[in-house]
N, C-alpha and C positions, 0 to 999 in steps of 0.2 A: 504494500500500500504506500503510495507516494503522498507526501505531505506538501502542501503549498507553502512557499516561503512567506514569512511574516512581512506585511507591507505597512507602511505608515504614509501619511500625506506629506507632501512637500510643504514646508512652513511658509512658502511664498505663494505658490500657485495652486497648492493643494492637490496636485497630481499624485497618484500612488507611486511610492518608491520603496526600496528595501529598507529594513529597519536599521541599517548601518549608516544611513545618510539622513540629513535634514533638508537638503535641497536637491531637486531633480537636476539632471545634467544641463538642461536648458537654463535654469536659473543660476546654476553654478557658473556657467559661461558668462551670463549677463552680469553677475556679481563681479567676476574677475575683470571683465571689460570696463565696468563702471569705475572700479578702483584704478585701472590704468588711465582712464579718461580724467579722473580726479588728479592723478599724478601729472598728467600732461597740462592740466589747467592751472596748476599752481604758479608756474613761471609767468604766463601772461597775466594772471591776476596780480602778481607782485609788480609786474611792469606797469599796471594801471595806477600804481601809486606815484609814478613819475608824471609830473604835470605836463611834460612835453607831449605825451601821447593823447591827452584829452583834446576835444574838439577845439580847433583854433591854435593849438600849440605849435604846429608846423607851418602855419600860415603867416607870412611876413606882415600881412595887414591886420592881424589880430594881436591882441595883447596876451602875452604869455606870463601867467602868474607863477610865483615861486612854488605854490602848492596847489593841488587840484581842489575842486569844490569839496567842502567838508562832508556833505551827506554821502557823496560817492566814495570818498576816501574811507570813511568809517564803515560803510557797508562792506567794502573790499577787505579792510583789516579784520573785521569780525569774521568774515567767511574764511580767510586764510587761517585765522586762529582756530576756527571750528574744524576745518579739514585737518590741520596739523594735530590737534588734540585727538580727533577721530582716528587718524592713522596710527598713532601710538597706542591708543586704547585697543584697537583691533589687533595690533601686533602682540600686545600682552595676552590677548585672548587666544590667538591662533598659534603663536610661536614663542611667547614669553619675551620678556624684556630684560636683558642682562644688566642694564644700567638705568634703573628707574629715575635717577637723579639727573640724567643727561638732559641738557637744555634743548628743547625742541626748536628747530628752525625749519623754514619752508623747504630749504634744500634737502635736509635730512628727511623731511616728510615725503618727498618725492620717492626716494629710495625705499622708505618704509612702506608706502602704498604699493610699490612694485613687488616688494617681498610679500606683502599681504595677499596680493593677487595670485601669487604662486604657492601659497601655503597649502600643504597637503590636507589640512583639516578644514579648508574653507567651506566644504559641503557637508562636513560631519559634525561640526560644533552645534550644540543645541541652540545657540543664540544667533546662528548664521542668518536666519530669515530677518530678524530684527535689525541686524547690522547692514543687511542688504538694503532694507527700506531707508535706513539712515544715509547710505551711500547715494542712493537714487535722489533723495531729497537734497543733499548737498550739491550733487551734479546739476540738478535743475536750477538751483540758486546761482551756481557758477555760470550756467548758460545764459540766464537772464542778465547777468552783469556783463559778460563778455560779448553777448550778441543781443542787446535789448530789443524787444519788439517795437514796432512802429505804433506808438501810442498817440491817441488824439482825444481832445476834449469832447465829451458827449453830453454834459449837463451837470447840474448841481445835485448834491446829495439830497434825497427826499426827506431826510430827517430834519424837521423844522428847527431843531436846536443846533444843527451843524451847518449844512448848506455849502460845503466846500465843493470846488470843481472836481469832477470825477473824470478819469481817463480810461480808455479801453482800446484794445487792438482789434483789428479786423477779425470778425468771426467770433468774438468773445460774447458768450451768452449772458453772463452776469458779472457784476463788479461789486467789490467790497470796499467800503469807504475806509481809508487808512486812519481817519481821525476818530470816528465813532463806531466803526465795525458793522455798520448797516449794509446788508447784502440786498441788492435790487437787480431785477432783470434789466439788461442793457436797453432793450427796446422800450421799456416803460419810461426810463429816464429820457430817452430821445423824444418820445411823444410829449412828455411834460415840457421839455425845452421848446418844442415847436408850438405847443399850446400857449406857453408864456409869451413867446415872441409874436406869433401870428394872430393872436386874438386881441392884441393891443395895438390900435392904430398909431400910437405914439412911439412905438419901437421902430427904429430905422437904422440903416447902416450902409456902408459902401457896397458896391457890387461884389468886391472881393470878400468882404466880411460875410455878406449874406450867403454867397456861394459856399464858403467854407463851412458855415454853420449848417446849412441845408444838407450838404454832402455828408458831414459827420453824423447827421441825424437820419441818414438813410435815404435822402431824396437828392440824388446827384443833379447838380445844375452848374453850369460854367459861368464864371463872372462875365465873360464875353457875351454869353446869351442874354444876361440881364441888361448889359449895355445896349445890345441890339434891340431889345424890347423897348428901351427908352428912346432910341433913335427913331423907331417906327411909330412912336406915339402910344404904344400899348402900356407903357409904364411911365408914370410921372414922378418927378423928384419930390421928396418931402419938403414941406415948408421950412423956411429959415435955413436953407442949405446953401452952401457956397457954389457958385456956377461952375467953377473949375474943379470942384470935388463934390459932385452931387451924391446925395444919399437917398435911399429908397425905403419904403415901408416894407417890413417883413411880410405883412399881411397881403400887400399887393403882389409881391413876388410869389407868395404861396398860392394865391388864386390862379396866377398865370401858369405856374408849374403844374398844379393839379389839373388845370384845363388842358395843358399839352399832353399829360399822361392819359387823360380820358379820351382825347381825340383819336 
């Protein structure tokens, strides 16, 4: 009589595996590759602390400051520290650390992460799944800092006690306010922005301003289209506007834009 080998679920994806492992082969490879990616990201993250690599640093017509903007610098410093601490903690778990008093540096952390990725116990340690999730979270944070998404203003936070401007990237379904923590559907914020602007005849802006707001709210319109409507007499400038810099009512542009879409 043959007995079936004992199986346990992978602690990450829950696929059945033998009881000698805690991660399946696919998750083991993903874990190791994530550690290697973290190792490769440490040097470019450290380079971000150099003010000359920030926007405008290499442009002769821009002002090059001695230090990069503080919010970016602090975020990068915090992440480098988190990755370094994580690399040593994982090595103590998988391989042991012969010198626990050794001062951790980002250069040493690179080698430590590479050693972690090749550890023979990477898929057998009972805490492997938890540390894999931590590695993925750190890598996602590094990706956002090294290759930030194209963010755009979508409207103000709906929390009446907050009201700060919120940003989202293309395709983002919801956004969480960094000030008050309120999470709202992106489309809802866009509709509220349009309602606030288009249902008030006193709201007006330049063709470029209106085009940007409408496009960010999901109604694409070109500034040149707005100007052409004005030249053809379909759109009239708002009162008390300068002739050489006309402004137009959001409500008028909205009616023309919706009318074009319906035609």
